[in-house]
N, C-alpha and C positions, 0 to 999 in steps of 0.2 A: 125363795129359799126355803127348805123343810130344814126342819130343827127334829131333833131326836134325844132322847134322855135316859139314863140308867141309874141306879141307886144303891149303894154296896153298903150293905152292913153288916160289920163284926158278929160274927158267929163265937168265934172261940178261936185260941190259938193263932192260926193263919188264915182260918175260914171266912170265907165272905159271902153271903147270899145276895144275891143282885135281882133286882128288880127290875125288868125292862119298860121305856114308856109306854109300850104295847101290854103291859099287864103281864109279860114271861117271868117268870125266875129260873135263875142260873145258880148251881152253886160252883164256886171257886175256892182253890186249896191249893198251896203249894207242895208240888211232886218232891222237891228236896229238902224236906222239913229237914230239919236240925233235933228236932225233939224226936228221940227213938221212942215208938210205941205209942206214936200218933197214926192213928188210921188217915189216911189221905181220903176225905170225903165229895172231891168235884175236880173238877180237870184245872188245869192249870190255862193262866191268862194267855201265854204263850200257845198251848194247845189251844186255846179259842179262837186264836187267829188263824191257826189252819181249818179248824171248825169252819170260820166264818170265812174263808176262802173256799172250801169245799162246797160250801151253800151257798155262794154267789155265783162260783163258776157251773155252777150245776143248775140250778136255777136258770142263767143265762143260755148256755147251752140245748138245755131241754127245751126250753121256749121258744130257740130257734127253730130247732127240729123238727118241732109240733107244726108252726107254722110251715114248714115245708113236707107236712104230710108223711113224715118219716115213720114208721112204726116201730118205736120202742116199747119194749116188754121190760126189761131191767134196764139201771144205769147204777152203777158203784164207782165212787172218786174215791183213789187212796193217795192221799197227802205226805210227803216227807217234808220234814223241813232240817234245816243243818244250821246251827247257831255259831256264831261266832264265841270263841273263848275267854276273852277280856268282856266286862259289863259295858256296856249295858245287854251283850250277849244276845243281839238280832240276830233276826233269819238272813245266812247270807246267801243259802241256797234253797229251793224249794221246789221237787217234784210234785206233778198231779198226772197221775196214771186211770185214765177216764176208762171203764171198761162196760160197754154197750152191749147189750141183746135186743134181737127183734128180726123181722121180716123184710128182705129186700132194702134193709140199712145201706143207702149210697156213702160210700167213705169222702167222698168230695164233698158231699154234705156234711159232715162230721167236720172235717176238718177246718172247713170254713166256718160253722158254728163255733167250735174253739178258739178259732183266730178272732172272730168277733168278740169273743166274750173274753179275750186278753186284752184287745185292745180297743175296744167301745165301752164295751155293759157292765163288766164285773168293776165297781169301786173298789173294791176289796184289794184285788189283782192290781191294780193304778197305785194304790198306796205302798202296797207290798214290793213292788217292781221298784222304788226306789234305793231300796236297799237289797235289797237280795235279787238274784239269778234264778227266774222261776222258768220253768220245762214242762213241756206239757206231750203226755203219748196217749196213743188210743187204740182199743182193740173189740173188735165187732165179733160178736158170735150172732151167726146169723143160723134164726128159727126156719126148721123144715117149714114149709106150706103143709097145710091139714088135707089129707087125700079127701 
């Protein structure tokens, strides 16, 4: 069993500096801060869930496509979440839009890579899908071959 850790330290107001077990630092803050005039210095914890989903899904999909020898020259994920209105205000719906660019990228390989990320490889999606309905769609912009 793999163990992971993070340590969050209060900086000021509602702002935390978080150090991951791998030595990276992330700043978290509260987006809907009730204190007027307080600048928000970091992402909210809920935004970080969307960030984690984008990263986990993107890494999984890209790994699968590279193994299938797909020439991906660009990849962007746009993740949008809708939250419940009552506390704890969990995500109820999340949409993930995958935008690929490359040469001769096969749509069936892209669809299968996304499906495998959803159902098998992305642990973040596995956890979030317990409470949120997650949908995926993709667009491929094929690059022209150099003459």
